N, C-alpha and C positions, 0 to 999 in steps of 0.2 A: 306425822310430819309428811311422809310420802303421799298419803291420801290427800292431805291439804294441798300439796304441790300439784297433784294431778287435777284436783278440782279447780285450782287457780288457773292452770294451763288451759283447761277445757273452757272456762268462762272467758279467758282472754281470746281464745280462738273464736268463740261464738261472737264476741264483740267485734273482732276484726272482720270476720266474714260478713256480718251485718253491715258494718261501715262500708266495706268495699262494694257490697251489693248496691247499697243506696247511691254511692258515688258513681258507679258505672251505669246504673239505670238513668241517673241524672245526665250523664255524658251522652247517652244514646238520644235522650230527648233534646239536648242542646245541639248535637250534631245534625239531627233531623230538622230542627228548626232553622239552622243556618245552612242546610244543604251540604254539609261537609261529610262526605262519605268516608274519609279517612278516620275521623273521630269515631264515627259509628262503628266502623270495622274493628278499630282497636278496642273499643268498649265491649263489643260483642265477643271478641276473642278473650278478653279478661273475664267476661261472664261465663264462658265455657270452662275456663280454668277453675273459676270459683265453684262451678257445678261439680267438677270432679273432686275438688278438695272437700266440698261439703259432703259428697258421697262417702269419701274416706272417713270423715269425722263421724258420720252416722254409723258406719261399721264399727269404729273404735268405741262408740257409745255402747255397743253390744258386749264389749270386753269388760264385764263386771264380775267375772268369776273370782274366787278367792285368791288364785295365784296368777291371774291373767297379766298383771303388771310386771311379773318377774322376768328375769333373764331365762334362757331356756337351753337345755341340751337337746341336740338332734343326733340320734344314733341310727346308723344305717348298716344293714347286714345283707350281703349278697345271698341269693337263693341258690338252689342246685343249678348246675350248668357250667361250673368252672370259670374259665376266662371270660366267657360271655357275660355272665351275671356279675362277675367282679368288676368288669369294665362299666357295666350299668350302675353298679353301686357308686363308683367314683363319679360318674356323670351326675347322679343325684346329689352327691355331696357338693359338687361344684355348683349345681343349680341353687342350692340353699345358701351357699356362700355368696354367690352373685346377688341373690335376692336380698340378703342381709346388707351387703355393701351398698346396694341401691338405696337402702333406707338409712344409710350411714350408721348402721349398727357395728359394733366391734365383734370380731370373730376370732376365736381361739381353737386350734385343732388340738383336742385333748389326747387323741390316740388314733393310730391307724395300723391295720394289719394288711400289708400289701399282698396282692395276688402273686402267683408264681410267674406269670407272663405279663400281665397288665392289670390295671385296676386295683381294687382293694377287697379283701374278704369282709372287713368291717371297718367302720370309722365313727368317731364321736367328735362333734364340734360343739362349742359353747358360744351362743349368740347373746351378746349383751346389748340391751336397749329397752326403752320403755315399751311395755306390752309385747315383748318378744314372744313369750309363751302364749299369750292370748291369740296372737296372730297365727302362730304355727301349730296350735294344739290339734287342729283338725287334719293335719298332714300325716298323723299316725296311721299306718296301714301298709298294704302291699301295693307296689307300683310295678306295672307291667310294660315292657318294651318290646316292640316288634320292628325288626329291621333286617336288612341284608348284612350278614356278619362280616366285619372287616378282618376277622380271624379265620374265615372259612375260604379256602382256596377255590372252592366250587361256587362261591357267591350265593349260597343258599340263605333263605329267610329263616331267622331264629327268633324265638320268643324267650325273653329273660325276665326274671323277677328279682325284686329286692324289697326288703321290709324297712320301714322307717318308724322309729319310735321317738316321740317328743315328750319330754317331761321337764317341769319347771325347776330352775335353780332356786334354792331356798337360802334365806339369810339367818342371822343370829336371833331374829325375833320369833322364829318358828322352832319350837323344841321338838326334836325327833329322838325318842329314847330307843337305843339299840343295845340289846344285851350282847356284849362281845363274845359270849359263849356260843351265840347263834351264827357267828361269822367265821368262815374259813378264809384264811389269808394265804395267798400263794405269791411268790416272787419268781421272776423269770427274766431272761435277757430280752431287751427290746429288739424289735425287728425293723428292718428298713434303714434309711439314712439317719444319721445322728451322731456320727463320730465314733472313734475307737472306744472311748470310755463307756458310752451308752450301750454299745453292742457287745461288750465283753464283761459287763457286770450285771448282777441280778437287780437292776434298778426298777424294772417294771413291776407293777403291783396289780393283783387280781383279788377282788373280794367277792365271796359268795355268801349271800344271806340264806342259810339253810332252810328256815321255815317257809320262805316264799319262793326260793329258787332264783331270786334276782342276782344277776352277776354284773359287776362293773369292773373296768380295768383302766389303768392309766399308765402311759409310757413316754409322755412327751417331755418330762424333765430328766436331767442327768442324775438328780438326787432321788434315791428311793424314799427318803423322808418326804420330799415334796410330792412325789407320785402317790404316796400313801395318804397324805392329807387330801389331795384332790379326789382320790378314789372314795374316801369316807364321805366327802361332800356329795359326790355323785350318788352314793348309796342312800344317803339321807334323802336326797332329792327324789330318787326312784321310789322309795318307800312312801314319801309324802304324796307323790303322784298316784301311787296305787291306792292310797287312802281316799284321795279326791275322787278317783274313779269309782271306788266302792260306794261312796256317798251318792254320787251321781246316779249310779245304777239302782240303788235302793230308792232314791227319790222318784225316778222315772218309772220304776217297776215295770219295765218293758224290755224284753229281750232284744228287740230291734234297735234299741237305743244304745246298746253296748258298743264300746269302741275297742274291743280286744283285737289284737293283731293276730292274723292267721293266714296261712297261704291260700285259703279258699275265700278270702275276704279282700280282694283287691279293690282299691278305691279309685284308681286312675290308670288309664291306658295311654301309652305314647306310641303311636304308629308312624314310622318313618318310611316304610315301604309296605305295600305297593302304592299307598297314598299317604298324604300328610295330615295327621289328625291327632289331637290330644283331647281325650274325653274323660270327664269325671263321672263315674258310674253312679255316684250318689245323687248328684244334682242335675246331671245332663248337660252341664256347661261344657262347651267345646272351643277349641282353637285350631285353626288350619295353619298355624305357624309354629311348629314344634321347635324350631331353632330359637325363637324368641323365648318360648317357655323354658327350654333347657338353659337359657341364658339368664333365668331368674324372673321372667315375666309371669308370675303365678298369682298375682293379686286377685284376678277375677275368679279363680278357683277357690282361693281362700275365703273371699268375701261371701261367695255363694254357700260354701260349706258352713261358715259361721252363721249365716242367716237361717240355714236349714236347721242347725242345731238349736238355735234360739226358738225357732218355730216349734220344734219338737218338745222343747222344755215347757213352752207355754201350753201346748196341748196336753202334756202329761200333768 
């Protein structure tokens, strides 16, 4: 049923774009025939909007992976460097939240571990919306920030790192068998804001899948029962994503196509000083407006990375 709804939506979008294209081309001809520059200008402006919308639809057509249509978890971890990297991790979390809000997706903060002075040591958000995982799956990797540190009294330039991991949320139609003997369950007190009950009871839950080393945790609910259920859902999603990645690597049979996260594999650099530049090292796409990028304007990077991945898949 979900696949049928997606196909119906795609066909409806195609029909609407075709109709609006024909209407506005006709308006341009009418305006030119009557010498009405206002009509021509309005129709040309509409055609420019159609061009952008068509481009977005073309990219969405690339999202044909097994889990691309699913909701997605975005997990962010600060690298070494204390407050600097923790502040950078929170900046990235905000960037993805703003991006999601711009698409009218729903966002839930699953858990955060605040830094000692500022920022977060780690954070996990759940983004709900059509093709959320498909859009964000190429964001997994290490993100590098260069700036004059607001935490350095000598105003020196610092380089900070944070890792981003993106994996799809799964529904009841996908069966993931987990042997409970392979999972270590730990409970602990939640950190940060949340009220007296949250901070004084062992309501937070951490699950460790021993065979793979995958660790998930949840602390956003007051109830340990709810946190446990969310953590199990996250663990199933992580194991599913690991299986998808394994299949992809086997199909491509190429080391360069692997998407493992490692501190030596940064995917994007954000430079705020001494100049303003955001550059994706995989595709070469650049922006000289880091403020807009950090405010969620990352579509150009996402689209280029998706096109690059599809191109690699075709070559493989």
